[in-house]
C-alpha positions in Angstrom: 117.4 29.8 60.5 119.8 31.4 58.0 121.8 34.5 58.8 124.4 36.4 56.7 126.9 38.5 58.5 128.9 41.2 56.6 132.2 42.1 58.3 134.6 39.9 60.2 136.0 42.4 62.8 135.7 42.0 66.5 132.0 42.1 66.6 131.6 40.0 63.5 133.7 37.3 65.0 131.9 37.4 68.3 128.6 37.1 66.5 129.8 34.1 64.6 130.9 32.4 67.8 127.7 33.0 69.7 125.1 32.5 66.9 126.7 29.3 65.7 125.9 27.8 69.2 122.2 28.6 68.6 121.7 26.0 65.8 121.8 28.7 63.1 123.3 28.5 59.6 125.7 31.4 59.2 127.5 32.8 56.2 130.2 35.4 56.8 131.0 37.9 54.0 134.4 39.4 54.6 136.8 41.3 52.3 140.0 40.0 53.8 140.7 36.3 52.8 143.1 35.7 55.7 140.7 37.1 58.3 137.8 35.1 56.8 139.8 31.8 57.1 140.8 32.6 60.7 137.2 32.9 61.7 136.0 29.9 59.7 138.7 27.8 61.4 137.5 28.9 64.9 133.8 28.6 64.4 131.1 26.4 62.8 130.2 28.7 59.9 130.7 29.0 56.2 132.0 32.1 54.4 133.1 33.8 51.2 135.4 36.7 50.3 133.5 39.7 49.0 132.3 43.3 49.4 129.2 43.9 51.5 127.8 46.4 49.0 128.5 44.2 45.9 125.3 42.7 44.4 126.9 39.5 43.2 128.7 38.9 46.5 125.4 39.3 48.4 123.5 37.0 46.1 126.3 34.4 46.3 126.0 34.6 50.1 122.3 33.6 49.8 120.9 37.0 50.9 117.7 36.5 48.9 116.7 33.6 51.2 118.1 34.6 54.5 116.1 35.3 57.7 118.5 38.0 58.9 121.3 40.1 57.5 123.7 41.7 59.9 126.2 44.4 58.6 129.0 45.1 61.0 131.8 46.3 58.7 134.0 49.2 60.0 132.2 51.8 57.8 128.8 53.0 58.8 127.8 54.0 55.3 128.7 50.5 54.0 126.5 48.9 56.7 123.6 51.2 55.8 123.9 50.7 52.1 124.4 46.9 52.3 121.3 46.6 54.6 119.2 48.5 52.1 120.4 46.3 49.2 119.9 43.1 51.3 116.3 44.1 52.1 115.6 44.7 48.4 117.1 41.4 47.5 114.8 39.5 49.9 116.4 39.4 53.4 113.5 39.2 55.9 115.2 41.4 58.5 118.4 43.6 58.6 120.6 45.0 61.3 123.2 47.7 60.7 126.0 48.8 63.0 126.1 52.7 63.0 128.7 54.2 65.3 129.3 57.8 64.2 127.8 60.4 66.6 126.5 62.4 63.6 124.0 59.5 63.0 123.2 58.9 66.7 120.2 61.2 66.8 118.9 59.9 63.4 118.6 56.2 64.2 114.8 56.3 64.0 114.9 58.0 60.6 117.5 55.5 59.3 115.5 52.5 60.7 112.1 53.6 59.5 112.8 55.3 56.2 115.4 52.7 55.0 113.5 49.7 56.4 116.3 48.5 58.5 115.0 46.3 61.4 117.6 47.4 64.0 120.4 50.0 64.2 123.1 49.0 66.8 125.8 51.2 68.3 128.3 49.4 70.6 129.7 52.6 72.1 126.3 54.0 72.8 125.3 50.8 74.6 128.5 50.9 76.6 127.8 54.5 77.6 124.3 53.6 78.8 125.6 50.8 81.0 128.3 53.1 82.5 125.7 55.7 83.3 123.7 53.0 85.2 126.9 51.9 87.0 127.3 55.4 88.3 123.7 55.4 89.4 124.4 52.1 91.4 128.0 52.9 92.5 128.3 49.8 94.8 127.3 47.3 92.1 130.0 45.8 89.9 127.5 45.4 87.0 123.8 46.2 86.5 121.0 45.3 84.1 117.5 46.8 84.0 114.1 45.5 83.1 110.7 47.1 82.5 112.2 50.6 81.9 114.2 50.5 85.1 111.5 49.2 87.5 113.5 46.0 88.1 117.3 45.8 88.3 119.8 43.0 88.6 123.0 44.2 90.2 126.3 42.3 90.9 127.9 42.8 94.4 130.9 41.1 96.0 130.7 39.9 99.7 133.4 41.8 101.4 135.5 40.8 104.5 133.5 40.8 107.7 130.2 41.3 105.8 126.9 40.5 107.5 126.2 38.3 104.4 129.1 35.9 105.0 128.0 32.6 106.4 124.2 33.0 106.0 122.0 30.8 103.9 119.8 32.0 101.1 116.7 31.3 103.3 118.1 33.6 106.0 118.8 36.2 103.3 115.2 36.0 102.2 114.0 36.5 105.8 116.2 39.6 106.2 115.5 41.1 102.7 112.1 40.0 101.7 111.9 42.4 98.8 115.2 41.2 97.2 116.2 38.0 95.5 119.6 36.4 94.8 119.2 34.9 91.4 122.8 33.7 90.8 126.0 33.2 92.8 129.6 32.9 91.6 131.7 31.0 94.2 135.4 30.3 93.4 134.8 30.7 89.6 131.7 28.4 89.7 128.4 30.1 88.8 125.1 28.5 89.7 121.4 29.2 90.4 121.2 29.0 94.3 118.7 27.1 96.4 117.5 28.0 99.9 120.3 25.9 101.5 123.0 27.7 99.6 125.4 29.4 102.1 127.1 32.7 101.1 130.9 33.2 101.6 133.3 36.1 101.7 134.5 36.8 98.1 131.3 35.4 96.5 129.7 37.5 93.7 126.0 37.8 94.1 123.5 38.8 91.4 120.7 40.5 93.3 117.4 41.6 91.8 115.0 44.2 93.2 113.7 47.8 92.9 116.1 50.6 93.2 115.0 51.8 96.6 115.3 48.3 98.1 118.7 47.8 96.6 119.9 51.1 98.1 118.6 50.1 101.5 120.4 46.8 101.1 123.7 48.5 100.4 123.4 50.5 103.6 122.3 47.5 105.6 125.3 45.3 104.7 127.9 48.0 105.2 128.7 49.2 101.6 129.7 52.8 101.3 126.7 53.7 99.2 128.4 57.0 98.4 126.7 58.9 95.6 128.9 60.0 92.6 129.3 63.7 92.5 132.5 63.9 90.4 134.0 61.7 87.7 137.4 61.7 85.9 137.2 60.2 82.4 140.5 59.1 80.8 140.1 58.9 77.0 137.9 61.1 74.8 136.6 58.6 72.1 133.1 57.7 71.1 132.1 56.1 74.4 133.1 59.2 76.2 131.1 61.4 73.8 127.9 59.4 74.4 128.5 59.2 78.1 129.0 62.9 78.4 125.6 63.4 76.7 124.0 61.5 79.5 126.1 62.9 82.4 125.6 66.5 81.2 122.0 66.2 82.5 123.2 65.4 86.0 124.6 67.6 88.7 128.1 66.1 88.5 131.6 67.6 88.2 133.3 66.0 85.2 136.9 66.2 83.9 138.0 64.4 80.7 141.7 63.8 79.9 142.4 63.2 76.2 145.8 63.0 74.4 144.8 64.0 70.9 144.5 67.7 70.4 141.7 67.7 67.8 139.6 65.3 69.8 140.1 67.4 73.0 139.1 70.6 71.1 136.1 69.0 69.6 134.9 67.7 73.0 135.4 71.1 74.5 133.2 72.7 71.8 130.5 70.0 72.2 130.4 70.2 76.0 131.5 73.7 77.0 130.3 73.2 80.6 132.8 70.3 81.2 136.5 70.5 81.8 138.4 68.9 78.9 142.2 68.6 79.6 144.8 67.7 76.9 147.3 65.3 78.4 148.6 61.8 78.8 146.1 59.8 80.9 148.6 57.0 81.3 151.1 59.2 83.1 150.6 58.6 86.8 152.4 61.9 87.7 150.1 63.8 85.4 147.1 62.0 87.0 148.3 63.0 90.4 148.6 66.6 89.3 145.0 66.4 88.2 144.1 65.0 91.7 142.8 61.7 90.6 142.3 60.5 94.2 139.8 63.3 94.9 137.2 62.0 92.3 134.3 59.8 93.3 134.6 57.8 90.1 137.4 57.1 87.5 136.5 55.7 84.1 139.3 54.5 81.9 138.0 54.6 78.3 141.0 54.8 76.0 141.3 52.6 72.9 144.0 50.4 74.4 142.9 47.7 76.9 146.2 47.5 78.7 146.3 51.2 79.4 142.7 51.1 80.7 143.6 48.2 83.0 146.7 49.8 84.5 144.9 53.2 85.0 142.0 51.4 86.8 144.3 49.4 89.0 146.1 52.7 89.9 142.8 54.4 90.8 141.8 51.4 92.9 145.2 51.7 94.8 144.2 55.3 95.6 140.9 54.0 97.1 138.7 55.7 94.5 135.1 54.8 95.3 134.0 53.7 91.8 136.3 52.5 89.0 135.0 51.5 85.5 137.2 49.9 82.9 136.5 49.5 79.1 138.0 46.3 77.8 137.4 45.4 74.1 139.2 42.0 73.9 137.0 39.3 75.5 140.1 37.1 75.8 141.3 39.3 78.6 138.2 38.9 80.7 139.2 35.4 82.0 142.7 36.7 83.0 141.1 39.7 84.9 138.8 37.6 87.1 141.3 37.5 90.0 142.3 41.2 89.8 140.8 44.0 91.9 139.1 45.6 89.0 135.5 46.6 89.8 133.2 47.2 86.8 134.4 46.0 83.4 132.5 47.0 80.3 132.9 45.3 76.9 130.9 46.9 74.1 130.8 44.0 71.8 129.3 41.7 74.5 126.5 44.3 75.0 125.8 44.3 71.3 125.9 40.6 71.0 123.3 40.2 73.7 121.1 42.7 72.0 121.3 40.8 68.7 120.7 37.5 70.4 117.5 38.9 71.9 116.4 39.9 68.4 117.3 36.5 67.0 115.5 34.6 69.7 112.4 36.7 69.1 112.4 35.8 65.4 112.6 32.0 66.0 108.9 31.5 65.9 108.1 31.5 69.6 104.3 31.0 69.9 103.9 31.2 73.6 105.9 34.4 74.3 108.1 37.2 73.0 111.6 37.8 74.2 111.6 41.4 75.4 115.0 41.6 77.0 118.1 39.4 77.2 121.3 40.0 79.2 124.3 37.8 79.7 125.6 38.1 83.3 128.3 36.4 85.4 130.9 36.5 82.7 128.4 35.2 80.1 127.6 32.0 82.2 124.0 33.0 83.0 121.2 34.5 81.0 118.5 36.8 82.3 115.5 37.1 80.0 112.2 38.9 80.1 109.2 37.2 78.3 105.8 38.6 77.4 103.5 35.7 77.9 100.9 35.0 75.2 97.7 33.0 75.2 98.4 29.3 74.6 101.5 29.1 76.8 101.8 25.9 78.8 102.7 27.9 82.0 99.4 29.8 82.1 97.0 29.2 85.0 99.0 26.6 86.9 100.6 27.3 90.3 104.4 27.1 90.5 104.0 24.0 92.6 102.2 22.4 89.7 104.7 23.5 87.0 107.6 21.1 86.3 110.4 23.6 86.0 113.9 22.6 84.9 116.8 22.7 87.3 119.1 25.8 87.1 116.1 27.9 86.2 114.7 30.7 88.4 111.6 32.7 87.8 112.7 35.9 89.4 109.7 38.3 88.8 106.2 38.4 87.4 105.3 41.9 86.3 101.5 42.4 86.1 100.5 45.9 85.3 101.9 48.1 88.1 102.4 45.0 90.4 105.8 43.4 90.9 105.6 39.8 92.2 108.2 37.5 93.6 106.5 34.2 92.7 105.8 31.7 95.5 104.6 28.2 95.1 100.9 29.2 94.9 101.4 32.1 92.4 100.3 31.7 88.8 101.3 33.2 85.4 98.6 34.7 83.2 98.6 35.9 79.6 99.9 39.4 79.3 102.3 39.0 82.2 106.0 40.0 81.8 108.1 37.3 83.4 111.9 37.6 84.2 113.8 34.3 84.1 117.4 33.7 85.1 119.1 30.5 83.9 122.3 28.8 83.1 120.8 27.5 79.9 121.8 29.4 76.8 119.0 28.8 74.2 115.7 29.8 75.7 113.6 31.7 73.2 110.1 30.9 74.7 108.7 31.0 78.2 107.7 27.3 77.8 111.4 26.4 77.6 111.5 26.7 81.4 109.5 23.4 81.6 111.1 20.0 81.7 
């Protein structure tokens, strides 16, 4: 498979790193020679210096023969124009990053009228995830399948929890409608077996329906306190998209933004919300704004270090839910041992979305990849497949299937029915199957077989 990527910024570099692991030929087109060389030295790709909208540069990059063109330069207009040119020159599929809110409600028009295969917006995806985290306040992260019917949430076993010391088999007996699909214990992440024993401090990735998860929270002693008020520090694009979602809820919201013009613009866009101009990194100012009285604090400034410090301060005040935007993936490893709750990294969300699209293009005959999420600090993938006729998994019981180790079939979705598969269950054509695995290159349901 051949992919051309235009733009070597944060997302461009992350895409080069991840897609190069997928046995894909990648050419990076980047204006800045030094930046291009930095990425080439770090990753297994080729590249050339050039403009994404320049005909000759695109032809030299091999756009006329590529399977996919991805435009992630800093300018939306450049990404749109270069995607249109790439399609005209012969690129089979195109993806354009479009971040400006003025285009947010026009993505269908951009996609359909300009023949762009996918329009991606990192800040919008981050806002969607944050809204879900406010819906599941006790989860550290959350992913949804089948339009919210199935969820995978991350929870941490607290001190004196009923979960500490029990086996997975015992967990299944207590919570028959839930399934633990992955466990992180002392920085090691694995797919558990029935004999796995849970310990204080472990991070569990639990799948189930919303009502069952809420019952689980209450049962094991989590606060399960609904979010009625939120303080948002930073008024950038993520905040704009998040306010659009939160404005539909019965929630008291206050936004603190330093820049005068941004604060005024938000106040005009969202007249029913309280927009305060001030320094969100000043703890005295936060105290004046009664930070400790909010159910949730979201630190969404453009500076990672400020977000981390603000969040740690909110946690020290025992705020129920704290969400932190972190853009630099290099910081995530360092933050593992901190008390930070939910960390959202926009470029990781977008990378997962593009990976799903790439996997679906790779000629899978037995299934389509309908969803793909990276969980447990990117160590585990959760995928949803639509099973087609001709798949090797159809018709056999799970006892008869020779499934690889470190693979868990978490759910079979058959019409309105949600099935936790047992040894005697079978998969049929038309089923939607959710698979959780430590493998990183599944693009077909048959990949679960040895």
